[in-house]
N, CA, C, O and the ligand as a Tripos MOL2 file, in Angstrom:
@<TRIPOS>MOLECULE
protein
  225   223    57     0     0
PROTEIN
NO_CHARGES

@<TRIPOS>ATOM
      1 N          14.1830   -2.6890    6.8440 N.3       1 MET1
      2 CA         14.4770   -3.2930    8.1590 C.3       1 MET1
      3 C          15.8990   -2.9260    8.5960 C.2       1 MET1
      4 O          16.8430   -3.0140    7.8110 O.2       1 MET1
      5 N          16.0290   -2.5300    9.8110 N.am      2 GLU2
      6 CA         17.3370   -2.2080   10.3690 C.3       2 GLU2
      7 C          17.9870   -3.4880   10.9130 C.2       2 GLU2
      8 O          17.4320   -4.1140   11.8150 O.2       2 GLU2
      9 N          19.1110   -3.8750   10.4020 N.am      3 PRO3
     10 CA         19.7540   -5.0960   10.8800 C.3       3 PRO3
     11 C          20.1840   -4.9960   12.3450 C.2       3 PRO3
     12 O          20.3030   -6.0110   13.0310 O.2       3 PRO3
     13 N          20.4150   -3.7850   12.8150 N.am      4 ARG4
     14 CA         20.8790   -3.6300   14.1890 C.3       4 ARG4
     15 C          19.7420   -3.3060   15.1350 C.2       4 ARG4
     16 O          19.9670   -2.9930   16.3040 O.2       4 ARG4
     17 N          18.5830   -3.3780   14.6570 N.am      5 GLY5
     18 CA         17.4400   -3.0970   15.5280 C.3       5 GLY5
     19 C          17.1280   -1.6250   15.5330 C.2       5 GLY5
     20 O          17.9140   -0.8110   15.0480 O.2       5 GLY5
     21 N          15.9990   -1.2870   16.0720 N.am      6 ASN6
     22 CA         15.6480    0.1200   16.1490 C.3       6 ASN6
     23 C          14.7400    0.3230   17.3490 C.2       6 ASN6
     24 O          14.5240   -0.5810   18.1560 O.2       6 ASN6
     25 N          14.2220    1.5240   17.4400 N.am      7 PHE7
     26 CA         13.4010    1.8380   18.5860 C.3       7 PHE7
     27 C          11.9280    1.8300   18.2140 C.2       7 PHE7
     28 O          11.5280    2.3230   17.1590 O.2       7 PHE7
     29 N          11.1600    1.2760   19.0770 N.am      8 VAL8
     30 CA          9.7180    1.2380   18.8170 C.3       8 VAL8
     31 C           8.9890    1.8530   20.0230 C.2       8 VAL8
     32 O           9.4730    1.8280   21.1540 O.2       8 VAL8
     33 N           7.8390    2.3890   19.7350 N.am      9 LYS9
     34 CA          7.0540    2.9910   20.7950 C.3       9 LYS9
     35 C           5.9350    2.0260   21.1900 C.2       9 LYS9
     36 O           5.1760    1.5430   20.3500 O.2       9 LYS9
     37 N           5.8620    1.7700   22.4630 N.am     10 ILE10
     38 CA          4.8520    0.8460   22.9580 C.3      10 ILE10
     39 C           3.9340    1.5990   23.9280 C.2      10 ILE10
     40 O           4.3840    2.4000   24.7490 O.2      10 ILE10
     41 N           2.6650    1.3200   23.8070 N.am     11 LYS11
     42 CA          1.7250    1.9840   24.7230 C.3      11 LYS11
     43 C           1.2520    0.9670   25.7790 C.2      11 LYS11
     44 O           0.7020   -0.0870   25.4600 O.2      11 LYS11
     45 N           1.4790    1.3130   26.9830 N.am     12 CYS12
     46 CA          1.0700    0.4490   28.0960 C.3      12 CYS12
     47 C          -0.4330    0.6180   28.3460 C.2      12 CYS12
     48 O          -1.0670    1.5550   27.8600 O.2      12 CYS12
     49 N          -0.9870   -0.3460   29.1370 N.am     13 LYS13
     50 CA         -2.3910   -0.2220   29.4810 C.3      13 LYS13
     51 C          -2.6990    1.0170   30.2850 C.2      13 LYS13
     52 O          -3.8250    1.5140   30.2860 O.2      13 LYS13
     53 N          -1.6540    1.5230   30.9890 N.am     14 CYS14
     54 CA         -1.8710    2.7350   31.7960 C.3      14 CYS14
     55 C          -1.7830    3.9920   30.9360 C.2      14 CYS14
     56 O          -1.8510    5.1120   31.4430 O.2      14 CYS14
     57 N          -1.6300    3.7900   29.6130 N.am     15 LYS15
     58 CA         -1.5820    4.8580   28.6330 C.3      15 LYS15
     59 C          -0.2380    5.5540   28.5460 C.2      15 LYS15
     60 O          -0.0720    6.5270   27.8100 O.2      15 LYS15
     61 N           0.7150    5.0450   29.3020 N.am     16 ASN16
     62 CA          2.0880    5.5710   29.1760 C.3      16 ASN16
     63 C           2.6400    5.1040   27.8300 C.2      16 ASN16
     64 O           2.4810    3.9430   27.4530 O.2      16 ASN16
     65 N           3.2910    6.0210   27.1100 N.am     17 GLU17
     66 CA          3.9350    5.6400   25.8660 C.3      17 GLU17
     67 C           5.4430    5.5930   26.1250 C.2      17 GLU17
     68 O           6.0440    6.5560   26.6020 O.2      17 GLU17
     69 N           6.0160    4.4720   25.8040 N.am     18 GLN18
     70 CA          7.4320    4.2860   26.1230 C.3      18 GLN18
     71 C           8.1930    3.8280   24.8670 C.2      18 GLN18
     72 O           7.7480    2.9460   24.1320 O.2      18 GLN18
     73 N           9.3390    4.4510   24.6530 N.am     19 VAL19
     74 CA         10.1610    4.0630   23.5130 C.3      19 VAL19
     75 C          11.1710    3.0190   24.0070 C.2      19 VAL19
     76 O          11.9070    3.2470   24.9670 O.2      19 VAL19
     77 N          11.1850    1.8890   23.3350 N.am     20 VAL20
     78 CA         12.1040    0.8070   23.7450 C.3      20 VAL20
     79 C          12.8910    0.3090   22.5560 C.2      20 VAL20
     80 O          12.4730    0.4480   21.4060 O.2      20 VAL20
     81 N          14.0300   -0.2700   22.8500 N.am     21 PHE21
     82 CA         14.8820   -0.8520   21.8080 C.3      21 PHE21
     83 C          14.3180   -2.2240   21.4870 C.2      21 PHE21
     84 O          14.0780   -3.0370   22.3790 O.2      21 PHE21
     85 N          14.1090   -2.4710   20.1910 N.am     22 ASP22
     86 CA         13.4220   -3.7360   19.8370 C.3      22 ASP22
     87 C          14.3200   -4.9700   19.9100 C.2      22 ASP22
     88 O          13.8680   -6.0830   19.6390 O.2      22 ASP22
     89 N          15.5760   -4.7800   20.2710 N.am     23 ARG23
     90 CA         16.4340   -5.9380   20.5030 C.3      23 ARG23
     91 C          16.9990   -5.9130   21.9120 C.2      23 ARG23
     92 O          18.1170   -6.3650   22.1600 O.2      23 ARG23
     93 N          16.2360   -5.3990   22.7940 N.am     24 ALA24
     94 CA         16.6770   -5.3380   24.1880 C.3      24 ALA24
     95 C          16.9030   -6.7630   24.6860 C.2      24 ALA24
     96 O          16.2290   -7.6960   24.2510 O.2      24 ALA24
     97 N          17.8510   -6.9180   25.5950 N.am     25 SER25
     98 CA         18.1830   -8.2480   26.0940 C.3      25 SER25
     99 C          17.5870   -8.5340   27.4760 C.2      25 SER25
    100 O          17.8220   -9.5920   28.0600 O.2      25 SER25
    101 N          16.8340   -7.5960   27.9730 N.am     26 SER26
    102 CA         16.1810   -7.8550   29.2650 C.3      26 SER26
    103 C          14.7280   -7.4210   29.1870 C.2      26 SER26
    104 O          14.3230   -6.7080   28.2700 O.2      26 SER26
    105 N          13.9630   -7.8590   30.1570 N.am     27 GLU27
    106 CA         12.5460   -7.5010   30.1860 C.3      27 GLU27
    107 C          12.3860   -5.9860   30.3420 C.2      27 GLU27
    108 O          13.1290   -5.3330   31.0740 O.2      27 GLU27
    109 N          11.3940   -5.4530   29.6300 N.am     28 ILE28
    110 CA         11.1630   -4.0100   29.7070 C.3      28 ILE28
    111 C           9.8460   -3.7900   30.4290 C.2      28 ILE28
    112 O           8.8070   -4.3460   30.0740 O.2      28 ILE28
    113 N           9.9300   -2.9720   31.4380 N.am     29 LYS29
    114 CA          8.7260   -2.6660   32.2160 C.3      29 LYS29
    115 C           8.3420   -1.2100   32.0450 C.2      29 LYS29
    116 O           9.1720   -0.3340   31.8000 O.2      29 LYS29
    117 N           7.0700   -1.0000   32.1840 N.am     30 CYS30
    118 CA          6.5490    0.3710   32.1140 C.3      30 CYS30
    119 C           7.1440    1.1820   33.2590 C.2      30 CYS30
    120 O           7.1600    0.7470   34.4110 O.2      30 CYS30
    121 N           7.6320    2.3680   32.9160 N.am     31 LEU31
    122 CA          8.2450    3.2130   33.9430 C.3      31 LEU31
    123 C           7.2230    3.8340   34.8770 C.2      31 LEU31
    124 O           7.5530    4.3150   35.9610 O.2      31 LEU31
    125 N           5.9740    3.8110   34.4310 N.am     32 VAL32
    126 CA          4.9150    4.4330   35.2340 C.3      32 VAL32
    127 C           4.2640    3.4480   36.1870 C.2      32 VAL32
    128 O           4.1660    3.7060   37.3860 O.2      32 VAL32
    129 N           3.8190    2.3140   35.6510 N.am     33 CYS33
    130 CA          3.0640    1.3790   36.4940 C.3      33 CYS33
    131 C           3.8010    0.0730   36.7780 C.2      33 CYS33
    132 O           3.3430   -0.7290   37.5920 O.2      33 CYS33
    133 N           4.9440   -0.1510   36.1130 N.am     34 GLY34
    134 CA          5.7040   -1.3610   36.4030 C.3      34 GLY34
    135 C           5.2430   -2.5990   35.6480 C.2      34 GLY34
    136 O           5.7980   -3.6810   35.8390 O.2      34 GLY34
    137 N           4.2550   -2.4560   34.8120 N.am     35 GLU35
    138 CA          3.7360   -3.5650   34.0350 C.3      35 GLU35
    139 C           4.7930   -4.0280   33.0070 C.2      35 GLU35
    140 O           5.4910   -3.2030   32.4190 O.2      35 GLU35
    141 N           4.9010   -5.3320   32.8020 N.am     36 LEU36
    142 CA          5.8200   -5.8390   31.7880 C.3      36 LEU36
    143 C           5.2420   -5.4970   30.4100 C.2      36 LEU36
    144 O           4.1120   -5.8690   30.0940 O.2      36 LEU36
    145 N           6.0260   -4.7880   29.5960 N.am     37 ILE37
    146 CA          5.4970   -4.4100   28.2830 C.3      37 ILE37
    147 C           6.2220   -5.1030   27.1290 C.2      37 ILE37
    148 O           5.6930   -5.1540   26.0190 O.2      37 ILE37
    149 N           7.4080   -5.6300   27.3680 N.am     38 ALA38
    150 CA          8.1070   -6.3790   26.3200 C.3      38 ALA38
    151 C           9.1190   -7.3070   26.9550 C.2      38 ALA38
    152 O           9.6720   -7.0230   28.0180 O.2      38 ALA38
    153 N           9.3520   -8.4360   26.2750 N.am     39 LYS39
    154 CA         10.3560   -9.3480   26.8200 C.3      39 LYS39
    155 C          11.2720   -9.8200   25.7180 C.2      39 LYS39
    156 O          10.8860   -9.8850   24.5510 O.2      39 LYS39
    157 N          12.5030  -10.1510   26.1040 N.am     40 PRO40
    158 CA         13.5200  -10.5450   25.1130 C.3      40 PRO40
    159 C          13.2320  -11.9330   24.5600 C.2      40 PRO40
    160 O          12.6770  -12.7890   25.2490 O.2      40 PRO40
    161 N          13.6150  -12.1410   23.3190 N.am     41 THR41
    162 CA         13.4300  -13.4680   22.7080 C.3      41 THR41
    163 C          14.7380  -13.9600   22.1160 C.2      41 THR41
    164 O          14.7750  -15.0460   21.5360 O.2      41 THR41
    165 N          15.8160  -13.1900   22.2460 N.am     42 GLY42
    166 CA         17.0590  -13.5530   21.6290 C.3      42 GLY42
    167 C          17.2730  -12.7500   20.3540 C.2      42 GLY42
    168 O          18.4010  -12.5700   19.8980 O.2      42 GLY42
    169 N          16.1840  -12.2780   19.7960 N.am     43 GLY43
    170 CA         16.2500  -11.4180   18.6410 C.3      43 GLY43
    171 C          15.4250  -10.1900   18.9300 C.2      43 GLY43
    172 O          15.7310   -9.4060   19.8280 O.2      43 GLY43
    173 N          14.3830  -10.0390   18.1580 N.am     44 LYS44
    174 CA         13.4820   -8.9140   18.4330 C.3      44 LYS44
    175 C          12.6700   -9.1860   19.6830 C.2      44 LYS44
    176 O          12.3120  -10.3280   19.9720 O.2      44 LYS44
    177 N          12.3890   -8.1440   20.4060 N.am     45 ILE45
    178 CA         11.5980   -8.3040   21.6200 C.3      45 ILE45
    179 C          10.1720   -8.7170   21.2440 C.2      45 ILE45
    180 O           9.6700   -8.4220   20.1600 O.2      45 ILE45
    181 N           9.5610   -9.4030   22.1790 N.am     46 SER46
    182 CA          8.1630   -9.7640   22.0320 C.3      46 SER46
    183 C           7.3600   -8.7470   22.8420 C.2      46 SER46
    184 O           7.5700   -8.5860   24.0440 O.2      46 SER46
    185 N           6.4550   -8.0790   22.1750 N.am     47 MET47
    186 CA          5.6940   -7.0560   22.8890 C.3      47 MET47
    187 C           4.5230   -7.6690   23.6350 C.2      47 MET47
    188 O           3.6880   -8.3710   23.0650 O.2      47 MET47
    189 N           4.4920   -7.3870   24.8970 N.am     48 VAL48
    190 CA          3.3940   -7.8710   25.7260 C.3      48 VAL48
    191 C           2.2480   -6.8740   25.6390 C.2      48 VAL48
    192 O           1.0820   -7.2430   25.4960 O.2      48 VAL48
    193 N           2.6150   -5.6020   25.7280 N.am     49 ALA49
    194 CA          1.6090   -4.5600   25.5930 C.3      49 ALA49
    195 C           1.4330   -4.3060   24.0890 C.2      49 ALA49
    196 O           2.1800   -4.8390   23.2690 O.2      49 ALA49
    197 N           0.4910   -3.5280   23.7610 N.am     50 ARG50
    198 CA          0.1860   -3.2340   22.3720 C.3      50 ARG50
    199 C           1.1640   -2.2380   21.7650 C.2      50 ARG50
    200 O           1.4040   -1.1720   22.3320 O.2      50 ARG50
    201 N           1.7310   -2.5880   20.6090 N.am     51 PRO51
    202 CA          2.5700   -1.5800   19.9470 C.3      51 PRO51
    203 C           1.6600   -0.4650   19.4390 C.2      51 PRO51
    204 O           0.5020   -0.7120   19.1030 O.2      51 PRO51
    205 N           2.1690    0.7360   19.3840 N.am     52 LEU52
    206 CA          1.3670    1.8890   18.9640 C.3      52 LEU52
    207 C           0.7860    1.7650   17.5630 C.2      52 LEU52
    208 O          -0.2920    2.2880   17.2810 O.2      52 LEU52
    209 N           1.4930    1.0810   16.7010 N.am     53 GLU53
    210 CA          1.0280    0.9120   15.3310 C.3      53 GLU53
    211 C          -0.3660    0.3190   15.2520 C.2      53 GLU53
    212 O          -1.1570    0.6580   14.3720 O.2      53 GLU53
    213 N          -0.6510   -0.5680   16.1840 N.am     54 ASP54
    214 CA         -1.9530   -1.2210   16.1840 C.3      54 ASP54
    215 C          -3.0910   -0.2830   16.5860 C.2      54 ASP54
    216 O          -4.2650   -0.6150   16.4210 O.2      54 ASP54
    217 N          -2.7460    0.8590   17.1000 N.am     55 LEU55
    218 CA         -3.7960    1.7510   17.5840 C.3      55 LEU55
    219 C          -4.3400    2.6640   16.4810 C.2      55 LEU55
    220 O          -5.3160    3.3880   16.6780 O.2      55 LEU55
    221 N          -3.6910    2.6140   15.3270 N.am     56 LYS56
    222 CA         -4.0870    3.5020   14.2460 C.3      56 LYS56
    223 C          -5.4330    3.0790   13.6750 C.2      56 LYS56
    224 O          -5.9370    3.7130   12.7470 O.2      56 LYS56
    225 ZN          2.0660    1.3220   32.4950 Zn       57 ZN57
@<TRIPOS>BOND
     1     1     2 1
     2     2     3 1
     3     3     4 2
     4     3     5 am
     5     5     6 1
     6     6     7 1
     7     7     8 2
     8     7     9 am
     9     9    10 1
    10    10    11 1
    11    11    12 2
    12    11    13 am
    13    13    14 1
    14    14    15 1
    15    15    16 2
    16    15    17 am
    17    17    18 1
    18    18    19 1
    19    19    20 2
    20    19    21 am
    21    21    22 1
    22    22    23 1
    23    23    24 2
    24    23    25 am
    25    25    26 1
    26    26    27 1
    27    27    28 2
    28    27    29 am
    29    29    30 1
    30    30    31 1
    31    31    32 2
    32    31    33 am
    33    33    34 1
    34    34    35 1
    35    35    36 2
    36    35    37 am
    37    37    38 1
    38    38    39 1
    39    39    40 2
    40    39    41 am
    41    41    42 1
    42    42    43 1
    43    43    44 2
    44    43    45 am
    45    45    46 1
    46    46    47 1
    47    47    48 2
    48    47    49 am
    49    49    50 1
    50    50    51 1
    51    51    52 2
    52    51    53 am
    53    53    54 1
    54    54    55 1
    55    55    56 2
    56    55    57 am
    57    57    58 1
    58    58    59 1
    59    59    60 2
    60    59    61 am
    61    61    62 1
    62    62    63 1
    63    63    64 2
    64    63    65 am
    65    65    66 1
    66    66    67 1
    67    67    68 2
    68    67    69 am
    69    69    70 1
    70    70    71 1
    71    71    72 2
    72    71    73 am
    73    73    74 1
    74    74    75 1
    75    75    76 2
    76    75    77 am
    77    77    78 1
    78    78    79 1
    79    79    80 2
    80    79    81 am
    81    81    82 1
    82    82    83 1
    83    83    84 2
    84    83    85 am
    85    85    86 1
    86    86    87 1
    87    87    88 2
    88    87    89 am
    89    89    90 1
    90    90    91 1
    91    91    92 2
    92    91    93 am
    93    93    94 1
    94    94    95 1
    95    95    96 2
    96    95    97 am
    97    97    98 1
    98    98    99 1
    99    99   100 2
   100    99   101 am
   101   101   102 1
   102   102   103 1
   103   103   104 2
   104   103   105 am
   105   105   106 1
   106   106   107 1
   107   107   108 2
   108   107   109 am
   109   109   110 1
   110   110   111 1
   111   111   112 2
   112   111   113 am
   113   113   114 1
   114   114   115 1
   115   115   116 2
   116   115   117 am
   117   117   118 1
   118   118   119 1
   119   119   120 2
   120   119   121 am
   121   121   122 1
   122   122   123 1
   123   123   124 2
   124   123   125 am
   125   125   126 1
   126   126   127 1
   127   127   128 2
   128   127   129 am
   129   129   130 1
   130   130   131 1
   131   131   132 2
   132   131   133 am
   133   133   134 1
   134   134   135 1
   135   135   136 2
   136   135   137 am
   137   137   138 1
   138   138   139 1
   139   139   140 2
   140   139   141 am
   141   141   142 1
   142   142   143 1
   143   143   144 2
   144   143   145 am
   145   145   146 1
   146   146   147 1
   147   147   148 2
   148   147   149 am
   149   149   150 1
   150   150   151 1
   151   151   152 2
   152   151   153 am
   153   153   154 1
   154   154   155 1
   155   155   156 2
   156   155   157 am
   157   157   158 1
   158   158   159 1
   159   159   160 2
   160   159   161 am
   161   161   162 1
   162   162   163 1
   163   163   164 2
   164   163   165 am
   165   165   166 1
   166   166   167 1
   167   167   168 2
   168   167   169 am
   169   169   170 1
   170   170   171 1
   171   171   172 2
   172   171   173 am
   173   173   174 1
   174   174   175 1
   175   175   176 2
   176   175   177 am
   177   177   178 1
   178   178   179 1
   179   179   180 2
   180   179   181 am
   181   181   182 1
   182   182   183 1
   183   183   184 2
   184   183   185 am
   185   185   186 1
   186   186   187 1
   187   187   188 2
   188   187   189 am
   189   189   190 1
   190   190   191 1
   191   191   192 2
   192   191   193 am
   193   193   194 1
   194   194   195 1
   195   195   196 2
   196   195   197 am
   197   197   198 1
   198   198   199 1
   199   199   200 2
   200   199   201 am
   201   201   202 1
   202   202   203 1
   203   203   204 2
   204   203   205 am
   205   205   206 1
   206   206   207 1
   207   207   208 2
   208   207   209 am
   209   209   210 1
   210   210   211 1
   211   211   212 2
   212   211   213 am
   213   213   214 1
   214   214   215 1
   215   215   216 2
   216   215   217 am
   217   217   218 1
   218   218   219 1
   219   219   220 2
   220   219   221 am
   221   221   222 1
   222   222   223 1
   223   223   224 2
@<TRIPOS>SUBSTRUCTURE
     1 MET1         2 RESIDUE 1 A MET
     2 GLU2         6 RESIDUE 1 A GLU
     3 PRO3        10 RESIDUE 1 A PRO
     4 ARG4        14 RESIDUE 1 A ARG
     5 GLY5        18 RESIDUE 1 A GLY
     6 ASN6        22 RESIDUE 1 A ASN
     7 PHE7        26 RESIDUE 1 A PHE
     8 VAL8        30 RESIDUE 1 A VAL
     9 LYS9        34 RESIDUE 1 A LYS
    10 ILE10       38 RESIDUE 1 A ILE
    11 LYS11       42 RESIDUE 1 A LYS
    12 CYS12       46 RESIDUE 1 A CYS
    13 LYS13       50 RESIDUE 1 A LYS
    14 CYS14       54 RESIDUE 1 A CYS
    15 LYS15       58 RESIDUE 1 A LYS
    16 ASN16       62 RESIDUE 1 A ASN
    17 GLU17       66 RESIDUE 1 A GLU
    18 GLN18       70 RESIDUE 1 A GLN
    19 VAL19       74 RESIDUE 1 A VAL
    20 VAL20       78 RESIDUE 1 A VAL
    21 PHE21       82 RESIDUE 1 A PHE
    22 ASP22       86 RESIDUE 1 A ASP
    23 ARG23       90 RESIDUE 1 A ARG
    24 ALA24       94 RESIDUE 1 A ALA
    25 SER25       98 RESIDUE 1 A SER
    26 SER26      102 RESIDUE 1 A SER
    27 GLU27      106 RESIDUE 1 A GLU
    28 ILE28      110 RESIDUE 1 A ILE
    29 LYS29      114 RESIDUE 1 A LYS
    30 CYS30      118 RESIDUE 1 A CYS
    31 LEU31      122 RESIDUE 1 A LEU
    32 VAL32      126 RESIDUE 1 A VAL
    33 CYS33      130 RESIDUE 1 A CYS
    34 GLY34      134 RESIDUE 1 A GLY
    35 GLU35      138 RESIDUE 1 A GLU
    36 LEU36      142 RESIDUE 1 A LEU
    37 ILE37      146 RESIDUE 1 A ILE
    38 ALA38      150 RESIDUE 1 A ALA
    39 LYS39      154 RESIDUE 1 A LYS
    40 PRO40      158 RESIDUE 1 A PRO
    41 THR41      162 RESIDUE 1 A THR
    42 GLY42      166 RESIDUE 1 A GLY
    43 GLY43      170 RESIDUE 1 A GLY
    44 LYS44      174 RESIDUE 1 A LYS
    45 ILE45      178 RESIDUE 1 A ILE
    46 SER46      182 RESIDUE 1 A SER
    47 MET47      186 RESIDUE 1 A MET
    48 VAL48      190 RESIDUE 1 A VAL
    49 ALA49      194 RESIDUE 1 A ALA
    50 ARG50      198 RESIDUE 1 A ARG
    51 PRO51      202 RESIDUE 1 A PRO
    52 LEU52      206 RESIDUE 1 A LEU
    53 GLU53      210 RESIDUE 1 A GLU
    54 ASP54      214 RESIDUE 1 A ASP
    55 LEU55      218 RESIDUE 1 A LEU
    56 LYS56      222 RESIDUE 1 A LYS
    57 ZN57       225 GROUP 0 **** ****
């Protein structure tokens, strides 16, 4: 585990794959469709869209 956070790839429903910082302090929206894909929780982001790991 990285104490300073790291980058994770999230796949939006529109199939856009976006790399985001997992300790982002603001809401992260898909750059393609504008859908909210992750939101801040004070620590690690909460993924609204499916993280890519789950697609394996
Ligand atoms: Zn999207």
